[in-house]
Structures are given as structure tokens and as C-alpha cells.
N, C-alpha and C positions, 0 to 999 in steps of 0.2 A: 148478658154480660156482666163483670165483676167492676162494681165501682171502689175504688181504692181509697177515696179519702172524702172531703168536704173542705170545699175551698170557697170563702167568701171574700169578694172585692168592694173596698167601700166607694173605689173612685170609678168613674165613666171610663172605659177603655176607646181609644181611637185605632180602629182598624184600618191600615192606608190600603188594603190589597188583599185579596183573597177569593177564592171561587165556589161556587155553590156547588156544596157536597150532595152526595146519594142522600137524599133526604126529603120529606114532606112536611107542611105545617099547615094549619088551619088555624086561622083568627077568630075570636069567639065574639070578639067586642069588648065590653067592658062595664063601666060604673054608669051611672045617670050622667055624670058630668065629663070623666076623663073616658076614652076611648083608644081601642088597638087596633090597627090595620097593617099592612103590608107587610108582614112580619115574613122572616126568610130567615135559612139555615145558610151559613158560612163557613168552609173547613179552611184556614189561613194555609201556603203553602211552608211557611217556616215558623220559627216561636215555639213559643211552651203552650198555645191554644191550640185544642182540639178540634172545636167546634164554635162557632157563635152563633147566636140568635137574635138578629136584629130587626126591631119593630118601629111602628111609626106611633108615638103618644099626641093624643087631641085631648087640650080641654076646651071643652062649649061651654063653660061656668061663665059667669061674670067677674069671679072672685079668681084669687091663687088657690092651686089646689096643689097638696102634697102626698104621695102616692109611696109605697114600697113594693118593690116587683123581683120576684124569684124565679132562679131557674132550677128546676126540679129534673133530675134523669134518673130514669129506671132503668135497669139492666135485666138481661134475659133471668135472672134467677127472683126477678119481682121484688128487688129490693129498691126503695126509690132514697134519695139524696138529695140536698140540694148543694147546688156546685156555686153560685153564684146568687148574689143580689143586690139592688139598687135603691134609694130611696132618693124619689125626685120632685121637685117642687116646680109646678108649670103655672105660668103668668096667665092670667085670662085670656082666655082667647088663641095661648100657646100652642104650636104643636111643635114637637122634638122626636127626634129619632134615638131610640135605646138599644144598647148593645150589652147583651149578657154573656158570658163565655165559659167554657169547661174546660179545666185545663188539664193536658195532654197528659200529665204524671198521674191526673187521680182516674183514669180511664185505660183500657186493654181493646185491642183489635175486636171488632163486633157489631153488632146493632143495637141502638138505643132508641128508647122513646124519651122525649121529655114535654115539660110542661111550664108555659111562663103564665104566673100569677100573682096576683095583688095581694095575698093572704087570704083572701075571702073566694075568691071564687079564680078556676083557670079563666086566663084572655087566650091562650093560643096553644096549640098541642101539635107534633111532630115524631117523626123519628129521623134518624142518621146511621149512618155505617160508617165505623171507621177502620178502615184497610191496615194490615200487617206491615212491615216494612217489605219492600218487593226492588230489587235491583235492577234497573233496564241499564244495557250499554248504548253508546252510540259514537260517532265519532273514532272508529278502532281507524290506526292505521301504524306503517312501518315504513321508514326511511330506507333506502339502499345500504348497503354495509359489505366492507371487502372484507374479504376471507381474512381471519385471523382477530379481526377487530370484534369487539362486542356490539351487536346489534340491539336495537329497541323497538317496542311495538306499545303502543301507547292507545287507552280508550277513555272516553269518557263514562262515569259511571254515576245515576241518578239514584235517590230513592224516593220511589213516586209513593210509596204508602204514607200512613199518618203517624208514625212513629220511628222513634230512632232506633238501628238496627246494625249489626254485622253480619256481613254476608262474605263468602267465598267466591273469588274472581280468576279461573284459572284459565290459562294458558297452553294450547296444545299444536305441537310443528308438525308436520306431516312430514317425518323426515326422509323416509323412504320415497316419499312422491308418490304412493300410492292411491290417492285419493280419499284414503281414510283416518281417521286420527283413533289411535288406538292408545290404551292406558299408559304404556310405555313411552308415548311421544308427548308426555305430559312436559313443560317445560317448568313453569313456576306458578303459584299461586300467591295470591294478594287477597289481605281478607281487609278490607277498609270497615270506617264506622262512619255511618252519614246519617245526619239527622233528618226528620221528616222532609221530602223536598230539595234535600242539599244535593250537590254533585260535588264529583273532584275526578280529577286525572291519575288514573292508576298507568303506571311505567314499568314494563318489563322488560329484562335484560336477556339478550339473547346468545350465549356463545356458538361461533362460527368455526372452530378450531376444524371439529369434525364434518364439516359441510362442502359439499363441492360447489364450486361457483352454479348461480343457477337459481329459480324461482321456487319458492317454497308457499305453500298453504298453511293457514295459519287460523285457528277458530280460539275464541276469547268465549267463554260460557260463565253464569252465574245460574242460578236455581230460576231464575226468572226470564233468560233467552240467552242470546248466544250473538257474536258479530265473525265473520270471516273476514280475511285479507290474504295478502300475498308479502311476502319477505323477498327481497331481492338482494341476493348473496353476490358480490362484484368478485371479478378475479384481481388478484393484488397487483401490484406492478412487479412486472417479472421481466427483466431485459434478456434478450437470447441475441446471440451473435448469428446474424442472419446469412452472413458471407463474409470473406475476407479474402483479399489479395495482398501477396508480399512477394518483394524479391526472394527469387531462390538461386539465383547465381550472381555473382558480382566479381570485379576482379578490386581488389585490396585499394582502398580512397574512394572508389565510385561510392554514388549513395544509395543508400537502402531504403528504398518508398514501400508504401504498403496504405492499404484501407480496409475499412471495417464496415461493415454494415450493421447496425443495431436496431430490435424490436423489441417494443414495449408489447409483450403476449398478454398482459394485462389490461383490464377495463378504464384504469384510474391513472392520472400522471405520475411518473415517479424518477428519483433521480438516482443516477447510478456513476459509477468511476470505472472507465476503461484504461487500460492500462497496455503498454508492451513490455513484454518481459524476452530480454537479449541478454546478449554475452559480454556487453560494454555498457561502460556508463552511458555513454552517448544514445542508448534505447531506451532510459529513463523517459519514456512520453506516458502523459494522462492526462484525461481529461472529463471533466464533471458534467455528465450528460444529463439534461432532463428530456422526457418526452411524454406526449397525452398517452391516453390508451391504445392501445393497438398504432400507434404511430410508429414510423421508422424511419430512420435518418443514415447517412452515410460518412464516415470521418475520416480523413488522411492524416499518414504520418509519415515520419521520415527518420532516418540517421546514418550518423557517418558510420564508415568500415576503415579508415583509415587506423586505428589501434587495433584491428581484429589481424593476426595471422593468417596464414594458409591454414583450410580446414572445414570443418564442417560444424554447425552450430544451429542447436534446437532457438527456435523464435516461437512466442505468442501472443497474441493478443487476447485479452480475455477483461470477463466481467467478475463477479462475485459467485456467478451462478453456472457460466458458460465459457469456453474460449477456442480458438483457432489457434491451430501452430502448423508450422512449416519447417523446412531444413533450410539453411540459406550455406550455400557452399561459395566460402571466398580464395579464389583464386588469385596469385600475385608471380609476377617474375621474380627470380632470385638470378642476380650476375654474379656468377664463381668467375675469379682469375686462377687461371694457372698459366702454366709455360713462360713465366718471365724470364726474359734473358737480357742480358747485357754485357759490357766488359767486364772482365773481372779486373781489369786496370786502364785506363785511359791516360791520355797528354790533355794536361791542362789546356795546351795551347789549338786541341782539337775539336771537334763536334764530337759530344758521348750520346751514343743512341740506343734506344731501350723499347722492345717489344713486349706483347703478351697478349695470350690467350684470353676472349673473354665468351663465357658460355652462359645462354639463359636455360637454367637446368629447373624454372617454375614452369607454373601450368598456365601462365597466360601471360600474353605480349610485353615488354617493355621498352618504356624509353629512360636513358638514365645518363648521367655523365660522368665517364671514367676519368681519373684525375693520375698523374704521374707524382708523386712527391717524392722528397729525399730529404736526410736529416744532416742540417749543418750546423746545427747547436752541439752536437756530441752525445745528445744522450740517446740516442741508435733509434730514437721517435721519428719516422721520416714526417714532417710539420710542414714543411716548403712546398707547396706546387708549383711545380715547374710547366705542366701543362695539363690542357684536358680535351676530351674527346666526346662530345653526344652519339650516343649509341642506341641504335634500335633494334631490337631481335626479336622475333615469334619464338615462343615455346621449344626449347629443342636446338636454337639455332647458334651459332658461334660465330666470331671474326675476331680477327688481328690487329691490334690498335698498336701504335707507334708513337713516339714521343723521341724528340730531342734536344739535350741540351746545347744551341751552338756557340762555338769558339769565342763569336763576337755581340755575345748576350751581353747586354748592359745591367741586366739583373746581379747578375754575382762578379764579384772580384777574385782574382786567382787566388789571394787568402782564405775567402769562403769555400772553392771549391776543392783544394789541395789536402790531399787525406784519405783514412778510409770513410767511406760514407754509407749508412744503409740507405736502400731507396725501396719503392713501392709502386706497385699500380692497386688503386682502389675503386672500389664501387660502394655503391649503397649497402651493400650486402656481406661483400667480403673483400680480402686485400692479399696480396702475395710480396714476398720480400727478397730482397737478396744484397750484396756488398758489392760495389764498386770503389777500387783505390784510384783516385786522381793522382797526377804525380808529374814533378817537373825535372826532367832527368839532368842531373848533372851531379857529379862526384865529388864529395868533401872529405873534411879532415875527421878525424876521432873515430874511435872504436873498431879498432882491425883495420884491415887490408879492405880495399874495395874489390867490389867485382864488377867487370864489365856486362855481365846480365844474371838475369834472378834464377832462382833455383827453379822456375818452372819454365826457363827455357835451356836448361843444362841437360847436357846429355849422361854427364857422370853422375851416378845417384850419390856418390860419395860427398860432392864437391859443397863444400861449407859456405853456405850464406853469410854474408859479411853483415854486420850492425848498421851500416849506412844503408846497405841495400833492404833490410828489414823494417827500416826505419822510413825509407823513402816510398816502397810498396804499400806498407800496413795507413802510414801518415802524411806521405807526400815531403817526409822532411828529413835531415841527414840527422845521422845519433845526435851530434852534440847539440842539434835545435832542439829536443824534445825534453821534458822534465826530469827530473831525477828519479822520480817513481817511474814515470816510461821507461827510462834506461835499465832502471833494475827489472822489468817484466823484459824486454829485449834483449837482456843479458841473457837470463834464463832460457830463453827461446833457442838465442844463439848457441848457448853449452848444449842444450838438449838434443839440437841434428844429430841426424837425420830425422826429418818428417816422416810420419807413417802415413802408409797406404795411397802415397804419391801427392800428398797434401801440399799445395803451392803456400807461399806465405801468407798470400792475403786471405786463404781459408784457416790459416793457424790463428786460433786466439789465445789472448790473455787471461785471467783468470778475471781480472775485472770484466772483458768484453763476456766473457762466457755467463759470468754472476746477471750483467745488464740483459743480455739478448735471449740467453737461453733459460732464465730461470726467473727473469722480469722483476729484477731487485731494481729498487731506488740508488741506482748508482750513476752519478754524473762523471760524464768523461770531465777530464783533468781536477777532479777531484784528488784530495789525499787519500787513494784508496787503503781503506782498514780492513784486511780479510777475517781479521778475529771478530769484529763486529757483527757477523756472519751468523746465523746460526749452527752450530759445531754440527749439527746430523747435515746441514747444507754446503756447510763446507766440505765433508767428506765425497758430496757428489760433483761438488765442481771440481775438487780435484783428480778425481775417476775421470772427469770429461776431458781434464788439462791433460792427463798423463797421455789418454788415447790419442793425441796427437802426436806422439813421438816414440820411436823405435827403443831406445835406452830411456835408463834413470839418470844417466852421467848430468849432472848441474841442477838436480832437481832439489829447489829451494827447500821445498815443503814436504813432506812423507805424509800419508794419510794411515787412517788406523790402521788397514789392511796392511800397507806396506812396511809400516812398525811391524805389526804381528808376523807376518810372513819372516822377516830378517830375525825379529826377537825370539819367536818360538814357533815358527814354521809352520804357519796355521793362520786360516783367515781370523778376522776379529770375533766374529758375530760366535765362533766356535770356542772363543775360549771360557775359561770360568768368571765369573765377577772379579776377584782378586785381581786376574793377570787382565782383563780387559781396564781396571785401574791402573795398571802400572803403564799400558800401553797410551790412557790418555793424559797421564803424567807427564809423558816423552812427549806425546803431541803438542801440548801446552808449551813445552821448554824450546819449544823451536821459534817460539815468538817473543820468548823472553831474552834472546841472547842479542 
């Protein structure tokens, strides 16, 4: 073997540990006064020394003795070199241990002969074998890993050779689990550098995205050995809806109830949000759930249905990866009011009786309060409740409800009741209205001749109803007791007689009443009614509705666009060109300027 250099060390080396190497040694004695014995060879496990030669020096002389000692190494090529030397002075009778070293970087792997001499003769000879780097493996292991995470495989690598070296360490994983390790199953290679006797832990990372949960064999290899083990890939936390129950039929207002059973189909704990997806904000339920691997738990939830109308709704309880759905049918009662009946006119001194038919046209039984209301403040919106009834109806059933405003009622005075009033019967779903005139029969002055009977009781179709009768029937007052604005409207009704289609006076409406009752305009009774404040297009509709109540145009205070167009151009307004339309509009506006 080649010897790469000569190293002389002037100090004595203290070796604190080592092992006897693959070597042999022979003591050859020594000079007359200083002898050597117990010579041995040691190869330290670490450090820069390849091997040491240790011997015991004995000074048997009565005087001090000084000696020089050399360690000569001879390789396979026959060349010899001194790798260490020491000069030692021993007292008379002293025994001392001497160590000479061969540096690691001066040698190569192989078998060497060595000689310990004092310059004049060989005191001990022997041989030693130095091994090349050899990486051996131990303590291989892999922790469990959740699929999708990065797994790790660790192994301890030790250089049992006598020289520093670099070696490949390979990891193979039996991905197809066929019991063999193919070239294509190599995961990674690490190449640590280790000194003689040194060790280190090598860690490999293993991607698991492409691996099904289960157990996989692995093998870690070097040129000098291998270790095998298993890598366990766990199922990640995966939440599944194992079952769900939900209300599928409910009457509006009932509680929607449900439950969901969640299973963590994975092998490890996990946290997931489960939520309810429904048709209203009341269905906004959710819960953060933590389950151990393979654990199953059931959760309950509820929601209000009061804000849902009748119909079918899709409802789902879901996690990020799974869901269960159901169709919720919401049924509800619907109380319809029809056939409202009451007197067209009534005496303020008598009972006023009303009836109505109430039908449940919904698909669920219901219990509702039915109210009778009457307008007493003149806005034609019945706001005063005179009575109520509790009605229970199954789907398709109907009943008649009756209400009475008694003559001796303490709630209302004669002044409250006298006049024309809109009344109605109301449920929580619908209503129906009509008109009643409450009057106090007496004749008074002003406004033309009085009649002892109204037009509704006359057999003479051409008989003219007096202004007093008109105001008494409509307002419960004599003509001279109403406002001047009302008088002007009554004057026009009086002049426009006879009424069309057999209408009676209580059914004939002023323009103000038409605007309020039929068009829903914000026109308060007893206000100074300004017809021109209404949109001009709507004015035409109101005027047409007003004119339809009479058989003649005599006494018409306001002529509509169509009436003016027919009189001026013998044509309907819409058939005119733009110039003629503007002429008609000017004449229409002029009616309000005088």
C-alpha cells in the first residue's frame, strides 16, 4: 500500500479510547538498560490517527536513560517511511507507557507492516489492516403519515471504515405493494460524508398524494448493507353525511326539525363545518364539529317556517364534501272573504247588521280572527274594529260570520255614525268592503225641494232626487249642513240626473270619492279637493268613471279630452293629430281657469 507522507510528532499523544485493530505485533526486547514489552496496536474510532502502537518502556539501569524511538511503516510496495518518533528520558528504574501514531491522511486502505525501533535496532514489529469507508445502517423507522402530507423515513448511517468517505444512501418504496423493489420505485438518494467511526441520521421525505391509504414496505440501501421497514399512510379526516332526517311537511308557522349523522371516514381527528341550506334566514344554522378518526355523531337543528309562504322548498344539510337534501312542503290556511253583505242605508237609531262568507281556500286547517271594521274618519280606509269572531276552518270549509253595530252602543255617537262609510270584513289574508249610509231621517231647508223618498224607492224613473235627499243618503246631513266644496259636487250630481243603470244615490260617487276609493289616491275627506293636482292622465280616467254614472251630459262641470274632442272634431282624442290634441288640452285646462 502507498504511504503518502512522513509525519513526526514531538509530543507524547494521550489516547483516551480505541480498539485493537486487525494487527499483530511482536516484542523484540531492547538495549541492556531499557527494554520494551506489552506492545499493542490500537485503531481509534475517530480523529486523525489511523492507528497507534503502544508499548511499555522499562529502565532497569541505576541511572537516567534517554532514548529516541521511531515508528516505521512499510506498505505493499516495499517502501518504508517513519511516521512518528519520540525521545524519552526515563529515571532510574522507571517504567513508562509510550504511544506512537500513524496519521490517517498519510495512509490509504490496505495492510501495513510496522517497526518500532530505537535507531539502532528493532524493538517490536507487527502489521495492521486499514479498512476503506464502509457505511452501515441501523435504527431505520418511519412515522405514520396522513395521505396528502409529507411522510418521513429516518435511518442512522455509520462509517465503520478507517477513513473518511462519501457514500450514497438510497430509499425505495414498494408503491405497487407487489413485494419487490423496482428501479422505478426509488424515492430519493442522500450522499452523506462521514469520518471514520462517525454516524449521522439521514431523513428522507416521501410524498403521499399518489398513495392510497395503507401500508407500504420501504428499503434503505447502501453499498454495504440495507434496512427495511413499513410506511403507514393514513386516511385523512373526511366527513360524510351518514344519514339525515328532516321535516318534509309542515304547516306555516310550525317548527322545521332535523338531524344529521356525521362520520369521520378518516383515520385521524378532524374539524369540519356542517350547515343547513334553506329558503330563509331562519335556516342559517351551522356547527363546527370535531370528530376522531372513524367517529360518528348526530346533531340536531331546527328552523322557523313563519316567513315561508305556501309551496315546496329545497332544504339541504351539507359539509364541504357531502350533503343530504329533502323537499319541504309548507302548507297554510288562506281565509278568503266574499259575499260581504250589509244595508245600503241604515237608521242611526237602529241596529246595523253585516254578514260575510269566509272560506279556507288553503291546504291546511287554520284558526283566525275575523274582524269587522268601519271607516269613521272619512279616508275610506276602515280602521275602526267594531267586532271580531274566531273562526276555525279545515281546507275547503267555509262559514258565515255576522256582526252588529247595536243602536245602544256606547262606543259610537250619532255624529260618529251619520254619513257614508266604507266598511269591511278582514282576515289575516284578505278582506272585502262595501258602503253603508247611516242617516237620520228628517227634512230640512236649502237646496231645492225635498222629497219624501229616495230615488231607490221611487217607481218613477224620471223623478229627480232633491239635494237634501242626496246629502242625507250620502252623508247623513242636510244640504245646507255640508261644506261648500261638497255642495258643488252635490249640485253636479243633482244636475246630472237620471243615474245610469238603475244606480241609487248611495252608489253614485263624486270625483273625490272615485279618486280615493277606485284609484287609491291620498285624498282625505273634507279636504279642499283639488282635481287639477292629480296627474292629467289619471284625471281623464276619473272623469270617464264619473260620467259613466249618468245618462246625460247635462250639468257636467268638467268635460274630458274625449268629450271635448268629440264636440270639436267629431273624433276620439287619441285619433287626433298632435296639433289638434294640443288644442283640446288647452281647452281642457281652460275649464279650471274660470
